[in-house]
C-alpha positions in Angstrom: 3.2 -6.1 -26.3 2.9 -3.4 -23.7 4.8 -3.6 -20.5 2.9 -5.1 -17.6 4.0 -2.2 -15.4 4.6 1.4 -16.3 7.3 2.8 -14.0 8.4 6.4 -13.9 9.9 9.0 -11.4 8.6 12.3 -10.2 11.3 13.7 -8.1 11.6 11.4 -5.1 8.2 9.7 -5.9 8.4 6.4 -7.7 5.2 5.9 -9.8 4.2 2.3 -10.5 1.2 1.8 -12.8 -0.4 -1.6 -13.3 -0.9 -2.0 -17.1 -3.2 -4.9 -17.9 -6.2 -2.7 -18.7 -7.6 -5.3 -21.2 -7.8 -7.7 -18.3 -9.0 -5.1 -15.7 -5.5 -5.4 -14.2 -6.3 -8.9 -12.9 -3.5 -10.3 -10.9 -1.7 -12.8 -13.1 1.4 -14.5 -11.7 3.5 -12.3 -13.9 1.9 -9.1 -12.6 2.1 -10.2 -9.0 5.9 -11.0 -9.4 6.6 -7.8 -11.3 4.6 -5.6 -8.9 6.2 -7.1 -5.8 9.6 -6.7 -7.3 9.0 -3.1 -8.3 7.8 -2.2 -4.8 10.7 -3.9 -3.2 13.2 -2.2 -5.6 11.6 1.2 -4.8 12.0 0.4 -1.1 15.7 -0.3 -1.5 16.4 2.7 -3.7 17.8 5.6 -1.5 16.6 8.1 -4.1 12.9 7.1 -3.6 11.1 8.7 -0.7 7.5 7.4 -1.5 5.8 5.1 -3.9 2.7 6.0 -5.8 0.7 2.9 -7.0 -2.0 3.3 -9.6 -3.5 1.5 -12.5 -4.2 2.0 -16.2 -7.8 1.5 -17.5 -11.3 1.6 -16.0 -10.5 -0.9 -13.1 -7.9 -0.6 -10.5 -7.6 -4.4 -10.0 -10.2 -7.1 -10.7 -8.5 -9.6 -8.4 -7.0 -12.9 -9.2 -6.6 -13.8 -12.9 -9.0 -16.8 -13.1 -7.6 -17.8 -16.4 -4.4 -19.0 -14.7 -6.0 -20.8 -11.8 -6.6 -24.2 -13.4 -3.1 -24.6 -14.8 -1.0 -23.4 -11.9 -0.1 -25.4 -8.8 -1.8 -23.7 -5.8 1.4 -23.7 -3.8 3.3 -21.7 -6.4 0.5 -19.1 -6.7 0.3 -18.9 -2.9 4.0 -18.0 -2.6 3.7 -15.3 -5.2 0.5 -13.9 -3.7 1.9 -14.0 -0.2 4.9 -12.0 -1.3 2.7 -9.3 -2.8 0.0 -9.2 -0.1 2.5 -8.7 2.7 4.6 -6.0 1.0 2.9 -3.2 2.9 4.0 -4.7 6.2 7.6 -5.2 5.1 8.5 -2.0 3.3 10.2 1.0 4.9 8.9 3.4 2.3 5.3 4.6 2.3 2.9 3.4 -0.5 0.2 5.7 -1.6 -2.6 4.1 -3.7 -4.7 5.9 -6.3 -7.7 3.7 -6.6 -10.1 4.3 -9.6 -12.8 1.9 -10.6 -13.2 -1.6 -9.3 -10.9 -3.1 -6.6 -12.2 -6.6 -6.0 -10.8 -9.7 -4.3 -7.1 -9.4 -4.5 -7.5 -5.8 -5.6 -8.8 -5.0 -2.1 -5.6 -6.7 -0.8 -3.5 -4.4 -2.9 -5.4 -1.4 -1.5 -5.0 -2.7 2.1 -1.2 -2.9 1.6 -1.0 0.8 0.7 -0.3 3.0 3.8 -2.5 5.7 2.3 -5.2 5.2 -0.3 -7.1 7.9 -2.3 -10.2 6.6 -4.1 -12.1 8.1 -7.0 -15.9 8.7 -6.5 -16.7 5.8 -8.9 -14.5 3.3 -7.1 -16.0 0.0 -5.9 -14.7 -2.6 -3.6 -15.5 -6.1 -2.5 -14.1 -9.3 -1.1 -15.8 -11.4 -3.7 -14.0 -14.7 -3.4 -16.9 -16.4 -1.6 -18.9 -16.1 -4.9 -16.4 -18.5 -6.4 -16.4 -20.9 -3.5 -13.2 -19.5 -2.2 -12.0 -17.4 0.8 -9.6 -14.4 0.8 -7.0 -16.3 2.8 -3.8 -14.5 1.7 -5.2 -10.9 1.7 -7.2 -11.4 5.0 -4.4 -10.3 7.3 -3.7 -7.0 5.5 -7.4 -6.2 5.2 -8.1 -7.0 8.8 -5.1 -4.8 9.9 -6.7 -2.0 7.9 -10.4 -2.3 8.9 -10.6 -4.8 11.7 -11.4 -8.5 12.0 -15.1 -8.3 12.4 -15.7 -6.1 9.4 -13.3 -8.1 7.3 -15.2 -11.3 8.2 -18.5 -9.7 7.2 -17.2 -8.6 3.9 -15.6 -11.9 3.2 -18.8 -13.8 4.2 -21.2 -11.7 2.1 -19.0 -10.9 -0.9 -20.9 -7.7 -1.3 -19.8 -4.7 -3.3 -19.5 -1.3 -1.6 -18.6 2.2 -2.6 -15.9 4.7 -1.7 -17.9 6.3 1.0 -18.1 3.1 3.0 -14.5 2.3 2.2 -13.5 5.6 3.8 -15.8 5.1 6.7 -14.3 1.7 7.6 -10.7 2.8 6.9 -9.9 0.9 3.7 -9.2 4.2 2.0 -8.3 7.5 3.6 -9.8 10.0 1.2 -12.2 10.2 -1.8 -11.3 12.8 -4.4 -12.5 13.5 -8.0 -8.9 14.0 -9.1 -7.7 11.0 -7.1 -4.5 10.5 -9.0 -3.4 14.1 -8.7 -4.3 14.1 -5.0 -2.4 10.8 -4.4 0.6 12.3 -6.2 0.4 15.4 -4.0 0.3 13.2 -0.8 3.2 11.1 -2.1 5.3 14.2 -2.7 4.6 15.4 0.8 5.7 12.1 2.2 8.8 12.1 0.0 9.8 15.5 1.4 9.7 14.2 5.0 12.6 12.9 7.0 13.6 9.5 5.6 14.8 8.5 9.0 11.5 9.4 10.7 9.5 7.7 8.0 11.6 4.5 8.2 11.5 4.5 12.0 7.7 5.1 12.1 6.9 2.3 9.7 9.3 0.0 11.6 7.4 0.9 14.8 4.0 0.0 13.2 5.5 -3.3 12.0 7.2 -4.3 15.2 4.3 -3.3 17.6 1.5 -5.0 15.6 0.0 -7.7 17.8 2.2 -6.8 20.8 0.9 -6.2 24.3 0.6 -2.7 25.8 3.9 -2.9 27.8 5.9 -4.4 25.1 4.7 -1.8 22.6 5.6 0.9 25.1 9.1 -0.5 25.4 9.6 -0.5 21.7 8.2 3.0 21.4 10.7 4.3 24.1 13.6 2.6 22.3 12.7 3.9 18.9 11.9 7.4 20.1 15.4 7.5 21.7 16.9 6.5 18.4 15.2 9.3 16.6 16.0 11.8 19.3 19.7 11.1 18.7 19.4 11.2 14.9 20.9 14.0 12.7 17.5 14.4 11.0 15.8 15.3 14.3 18.4 17.8 15.2 18.1 19.4 11.7 14.3 19.4 12.0 14.4 21.3 15.3 16.9 23.8 13.9 14.8 24.3 10.8 11.7 24.9 12.9 13.4 27.4 15.1 14.9 29.2 12.1 11.6 29.1 10.2 13.0 27.4 7.1 12.5 24.1 5.3 14.7 21.3 6.7 17.6 19.8 4.7 17.6 16.2 5.9 21.1 14.8 6.5 19.8 11.3 5.7 19.3 12.3 2.1 23.1 12.7 1.8 
């Protein structure tokens, strides 16, 4: 039986591939647990600078595995899904998604948890839960953070399918590329070459200021900016810029 995830390393990029092609990478409880754990493990690994998330097969992710729904207690599934669908707001390492084919229901939630998402020209998206008499409760926060409350509500209410052009227009994906996996890897390599201290501080800033008022967010910005100003990585970045060379980040050890 094939592994439910294919995990490999490209330098400082951790590549995680969902591998339920025969089920269109539907989010079984096993896949949700394994994917959340792999993302969290990558986040805690000092060798990893960025995470590339992709999928095997014609679909990126068809959403919740309906074959499990009747037999599993809703509370147990909710805990597993919440762990996965909040991962983008908890990690200190950037996630780059390579989205090919369909991303529906929970698949949209996975895309929304990526900090950067590159879609193929044939990608399709949709919050289709309403068609099943359901609502995208646990992915709603991540999707709304990516594209806004009003648009998320419209997509959840209608359950309509839309293409990569609209996904880019509304901010669900950042780019559409024919070679979407190669492009996503290129982006991930670039992120992995950046200062780990700056990346971590930047993602912490995004996390800690979300939902905060203007003044509070400004106070957090001032504090975190001061921390980075005093960091060895910033000093090295300035020296490297002046000396017209690539920086060697002290935080990499």
